[in-house]
One Martini backbone bead per residue (centre of mass of N, CA, C, O) as a GRO file, in nm:
protein
  170
    1MET     BB    1   7.940   4.518  10.303
    2ASN     BB    2   8.093   4.451  10.028
    3SER     BB    3   8.374   4.375   9.836
    4ARG     BB    4   8.326   4.680   9.693
    5GLY     BB    5   8.208   4.885   9.934
    6LYS     BB    6   7.910   4.843   9.934
    7LYS     BB    7   7.607   4.896  10.049
    8LEU     BB    8   7.391   4.686  10.198
    9PRO     BB    9   7.131   4.547  10.269
   10VAL     BB   10   7.023   4.419  10.556
   11GLN     BB   11   6.969   4.140  10.442
   12ALA     BB   12   7.260   4.097  10.330
   13GLU     BB   13   7.410   4.130  10.599
   14ALA     BB   14   7.276   3.886  10.731
   15ALA     BB   15   7.376   3.680  10.524
   16ASP     BB   16   7.680   3.724  10.579
   17LEU     BB   17   7.664   3.614  10.874
   18LEU     BB   18   7.548   3.313  10.787
   19ILE     BB   19   7.707   3.318  10.495
   20SER     BB   20   7.973   3.202  10.349
   21GLN     BB   21   8.168   3.174  10.074
   22ALA     BB   22   8.278   2.878  10.149
   23ASP     BB   23   7.974   2.792  10.290
   24ASN     BB   24   7.806   2.713  10.013
   25LEU     BB   25   7.633   2.574   9.766
   26TYR     BB   26   7.767   2.722   9.517
   27THR     BB   27   8.058   2.667   9.587
   28TYR     BB   28   8.033   2.362   9.593
   29GLN     BB   29   7.940   2.329   9.300
   30LYS     BB   30   8.193   2.470   9.171
   31GLN     BB   31   8.386   2.243   9.288
   32ALA     BB   32   8.237   1.973   9.177
   33MET     BB   33   8.175   1.992   8.859
   34PRO     BB   34   8.464   1.942   8.735
   35VAL     BB   35   8.452   1.638   8.775
   36LEU     BB   36   8.224   1.587   8.570
   37LEU     BB   37   8.372   1.719   8.333
   38GLY     BB   38   8.609   1.521   8.332
   39TRP     BB   39   8.442   1.268   8.282
   40SER     BB   40   8.322   1.365   8.021
   41ALA     BB   41   8.581   1.402   7.856
   42GLY     BB   42   8.683   1.111   7.891
   43SER     BB   43   8.434   0.972   7.767
   44ILE     BB   44   8.445   1.102   7.489
   45LEU     BB   45   8.728   1.010   7.414
   46ALA     BB   46   8.683   0.708   7.450
   47GLY     BB   47   8.441   0.685   7.262
   48LEU     BB   48   8.587   0.772   7.003
   49LEU     BB   49   8.800   0.551   7.005
   50TRP     BB   50   8.601   0.299   7.023
   51MET     BB   51   8.433   0.360   6.762
   52GLY     BB   52   8.701   0.276   6.578
   53SER     BB   53   8.666  -0.010   6.615
   54GLU     BB   54   8.642  -0.342   6.501
   55ARG     BB   55   8.499  -0.405   6.758
   56ARG     BB   56   8.178  -0.424   6.874
   57LEU     BB   57   8.213  -0.397   7.176
   58TRP     BB   58   8.371  -0.121   7.165
   59ARG     BB   59   8.150   0.032   7.011
   60GLY     BB   60   7.935   0.001   7.228
   61LEU     BB   61   8.091   0.135   7.453
   62GLY     BB   62   8.149   0.403   7.302
   63SER     BB   63   7.856   0.498   7.268
   64GLN     BB   64   7.804   0.537   7.571
   65PHE     BB   65   8.037   0.729   7.642
   66LEU     BB   66   7.959   0.951   7.448
   67GLY     BB   67   7.668   1.007   7.544
   68TRP     BB   68   7.717   1.040   7.851
   69GLY     BB   69   7.934   1.258   7.828
   70ALA     BB   70   7.756   1.475   7.701
   71ILE     BB   71   7.543   1.491   7.924
   72ASP     BB   72   7.733   1.549   8.162
   73GLY     BB   73   7.838   1.816   8.042
   74LEU     BB   74   7.571   1.965   8.039
   75ILE     BB   75   7.507   1.943   8.338
   76ALA     BB   76   7.768   2.077   8.447
   77GLY     BB   77   7.743   2.344   8.292
   78PHE     BB   78   7.471   2.429   8.406
   79ALA     BB   79   7.549   2.416   8.708
   80LEU     BB   80   7.774   2.627   8.695
   81ARG     BB   81   7.606   2.861   8.592
   82ARG     BB   82   7.399   2.862   8.822
   83ALA     BB   83   7.597   2.890   9.061
   84THR     BB   84   7.714   3.163   8.975
   85LYS     BB   85   7.450   3.319   8.979
   86ASN     BB   86   7.370   3.248   9.278
   87ALA     BB   87   7.618   3.369   9.413
   88SER     BB   88   7.550   3.660   9.333
   89ARG     BB   89   7.270   3.664   9.469
   90LEU     BB   90   7.377   3.611   9.752
   91ASP     BB   91   7.574   3.853   9.770
   92SER     BB   92   7.326   4.069   9.714
   93GLY     BB   93   7.054   3.940   9.875
   94GLU     BB   94   6.842   3.773   9.694
   95ILE     BB   95   6.930   3.541   9.888
   96SER     BB   96   6.832   3.394  10.153
   97PRO     BB   97   6.905   3.190  10.407
   98VAL     BB   98   6.644   3.026  10.383
   99GLU     BB   99   6.659   2.975  10.077
  100HIS     BB  100   6.933   2.840  10.076
  101GLN     BB  101   6.852   2.598  10.255
  102ARG     BB  102   6.628   2.497  10.070
  103GLN     BB  103   6.809   2.447   9.821
  104TRP     BB  104   7.004   2.250   9.957
  105LEU     BB  105   6.796   2.032  10.026
  106GLN     BB  106   6.696   1.994   9.737
  107PHE     BB  107   6.963   1.902   9.620
  108GLU     BB  108   6.996   1.647   9.793
  109ARG     BB  109   6.737   1.507   9.703
  110PHE     BB  110   6.811   1.494   9.406
  111VAL     BB  111   7.068   1.322   9.439
  112TRP     BB  112   6.925   1.078   9.575
  113LEU     BB  113   6.748   1.021   9.333
  114ASN     BB  114   6.988   0.958   9.143
  115VAL     BB  115   7.075   0.703   9.286
  116LEU     BB  116   6.832   0.540   9.192
  117LEU     BB  117   6.888   0.574   8.891
  118ASP     BB  118   7.170   0.446   8.889
  119LEU     BB  119   7.070   0.166   8.965
  120GLY     BB  120   6.896   0.138   8.710
  121TYR     BB  121   7.126   0.150   8.506
  122ILE     BB  122   7.275  -0.101   8.600
  123VAL     BB  123   7.042  -0.297   8.557
  124GLY     BB  124   7.000  -0.229   8.256
  125GLY     BB  125   7.281  -0.319   8.160
  126ALA     BB  126   7.259  -0.611   8.260
  127TRP     BB  127   7.008  -0.680   8.095
  128LEU     BB  128   7.131  -0.632   7.815
  129ARG     BB  129   7.346  -0.849   7.840
  130GLN     BB  130   7.161  -1.093   7.904
  131ARG     BB  131   6.971  -1.062   7.636
  132ASN     BB  132   7.276  -1.046   7.460
  133PRO     BB  133   7.510  -1.286   7.443
  134LYS     BB  134   7.567  -1.271   7.101
  135ASP     BB  135   7.604  -0.944   7.120
  136PRO     BB  136   7.869  -0.740   7.130
  137GLN     BB  137   7.744  -0.458   7.115
  138LYS     BB  138   7.542  -0.496   7.354
  139GLN     BB  139   7.751  -0.569   7.557
  140GLY     BB  140   7.899  -0.298   7.543
  141MET     BB  141   7.657  -0.127   7.619
  142GLY     BB  142   7.611  -0.254   7.894
  143TRP     BB  143   7.887  -0.181   8.009
  144GLY     BB  144   7.858   0.122   7.972
  145ILE     BB  145   7.616   0.155   8.162
  146ILE     BB  146   7.745   0.036   8.412
  147LEU     BB  147   7.989   0.230   8.432
  148GLN     BB  148   7.834   0.497   8.434
  149GLY     BB  149   7.646   0.426   8.671
  150GLY     BB  150   7.874   0.372   8.875
  151PHE     BB  151   7.992   0.649   8.880
  152LEU     BB  152   7.730   0.804   8.951
  153LEU     BB  153   7.683   0.663   9.216
  154ALA     BB  154   7.939   0.753   9.359
  155TRP     BB  155   7.913   1.056   9.306
  156ASP     BB  156   7.633   1.103   9.444
  157ILE     BB  157   7.707   1.004   9.724
  158ILE     BB  158   7.936   1.204   9.770
  159LEU     BB  159   7.785   1.465   9.711
  160ALA     BB  160   7.562   1.431   9.934
  161THR     BB  161   7.744   1.388  10.181
  162ILE     BB  162   7.906   1.652  10.167
  163SER     BB  163   7.670   1.843  10.157
  164ARG     BB  164   7.552   1.776  10.434
  165SER     BB  165   7.801   1.849  10.597
  166LYS     BB  166   7.809   2.146  10.507
  167ARG     BB  167   7.521   2.230  10.585
  168LEU     BB  168   7.576   2.139  10.901
  169GLY     BB  169   7.886   2.206  10.977
  170SER     BB  170   8.073   1.912  10.987
   0.00000   0.00000   0.00000
């Protein structure tokens, strides 16, 4: 039976035995994504403030924080929506334990791939700074890319590490 007292198909009852509400991919994603939404909101606010600066370095930094913040917000919002939908599908038995584990492993691989991209962002930001030593706006943009990439690097490593631990039940 589900939480509403309705009899579930045998497949869903088996899923309930193997996957708890607290320890599944979708619950983990719903708990983790508000952190990215918070970073997004802070980045957008900082970006808007810095874009109004008289100094070109701060405007360059602000442009990156504004852009990256908007993209991070879209990603986190989409992930939250999808996790909520999949949590309902898991609860109703539409997602089997085997499929759940496959999706969880796929999620971890995707996050580790993002770690490589994050390193690329940091290198790209440093390259932009190095190539434009006399342009304060591009210096600010480079710093913005480095800082955003640095946050995402730390975030993705933590996200993947905790995810693996939860998936393996350790």
